N, C-alpha and C positions, 0 to 999 in steps of 0.2 A: 563464406561467399558474400558477397555485397549486399545489403537489404535483409539479410536473413536474421533470424534472432541467434544470438551467441548460443551454443550449445553448452550451457551451463544449467547442473542440476543442481538446486540448494535442496540437499537433503540434512540428514542428522549428522551424515557422515563427515560432510563438507560445510556444517552450518556454524566452525568456528570462524574467528577473524574480528574485522573491526565492525561495529553497527552502531546504527543510529537509533538510539533508544526514545522512545514515547510514551505518552499515558492517553489510555481512553478509558471513562470511565472507572478510575481509580487504578486499572491494570496496568503493567507495563507491557512492553512489545518491542520488537528490535527489526529492523531491516538491514540487508548488508548494504555498508556504505558506499561499494561499487555501484549498489543502483540508485543512489541518491546524487539528483543533479543540485538541487539548492532547495533551501528553507525560505518561506517567505510571507509576510505579514497576511493574517486573514483579510480576504477584501470581498468584494461585491461578487456574487456568482451568479449568472445568467441561467436561469431556469430554460433547459430545453423539453417542448412538451411531450409526453407520451415515453420517457426514458423510465426506466424501472427504478424506483423508491430509491435505492443506494446511490444512484447518482445525481450529484447534488447540482449539475449542470456545466458550466464551462466558463473560465477566465481568458482574460487577454492577456498576457505575458510576453511585454515588449513586442507586441505585432503576431504572435504565435495564439492560435487558440488551443488550451490545454483542458481535458475534461477532468471534473473533480467530482472524486467517490467519497462518498461518507458511510467509512469503516464501522463507524457509530449502528449505523442504519444495517449495514452488510452483516454484521455478527449480533445484530436482534438485540443491543446494548440500548438503554434508555436514552432518549434525546439530552443534546447538552445544556447546561445551562451557559450561559454567555460570561466567558472569563477573558480576561487580557491578555492569555497565555495562549490562547487558541490560535493555530495557525496553519498554512497549507504547506505539504513537503512536494515537493516535485520530484518525480522518479522516473525510469524509465521501466516500461511495461511492456509484454508482447503485443506484437499486433500481426495483422495480415502480410504487412509489407516489411517486417523488421521489429524495431523497437519504435515506440512514440513515449512521449512525454507525458505523464499523469499526473494529478494532483489529488492527495489524499487529506482530508480534513483532521487534524488531532487536537487533542485538550492540550498538551503540551509536549514540548520536545526536552527530554531529558539531559542525555547527554551524547558524546560517541565511546564506546568503550570498547576494548580488547578481550573477546571471548575466547579462551583456550577450546578447542576441539573437544576435550577429554571432560569439559566442564557442561558439554550438550548432552542430554538425554533424549532419546524419540520420545515424540507425541505421546500423551496417555492414550492408550484405547480404552474406547468409552462406548463400544458394541457396532454394528454393523451400522446402525442408522445414524449415527454421528460420524459428517466427514470432515477430517481435521486433516485432509490434503494440502491445505494451506499453511500447516505450523511444519517447520523445518524442524524443531525441536525448541525442548526446554532448556533453557540455561540458568544455573544458579551463580549469583555475582554476589559475592557477600551474602548476606539474609535475604535478599530480592530473588524473586523468580522473573525471567523474562522468556515470554512467548517468541519465539524467532519464526517471522513470516517467511514466507515463498512469494515472491511477489506475483510469479509466473503462476500462480494457484489461488491468489485472494478470489479470483473470478474465474469461472470455466472459459472454454474458448468462444463459447457462443455469447457468452456477457460482454466479454474483452471486443468482441465485432461490435456489440450494440454502441460500447463506450466508442471505440473508434469511428462509427458512424456519426455519432453526434458531433464530435469534432469537427468532421469533413464536413455535415449538412451547416454549421454553424460558419465554417470558412467560406463557402459557397454562398452564405446569406452575407456577406460583406460587399 
């Protein structure tokens, strides 16, 4: 149906394929390449008052207001020291009306890698109090372990609604 999110489920069973890999605090993560729109240089981010700490604000990308998430804050990682490799990955994220473009700040993009499904293990079980729903699986590529993220679960539906509202509010301010 038009305007509704595609019925894709990013689970361990379907976590193989091409992934854009990136680093946060020295750890490597992967996103399905089909969710990635583009990679841009880090730029000035406009802070929007009263947003959760993990939402850095919004950027203007060729006339579109795009909300930007800070995954370091979302994952409880230490603040980033400025490097020349930091960038913003623009990806498709779920919204109430279908899909919206969202940016995530990463320390550096490493590569696009093909990950065979048989190389993907389920997320580790760390007890009932640790929610790892945002992890589709853990892939071993050579000596590297890559946490494969589920773009639809990095935030819960209530949090995605807040992010979408931030973009709409800033659009209306123009």
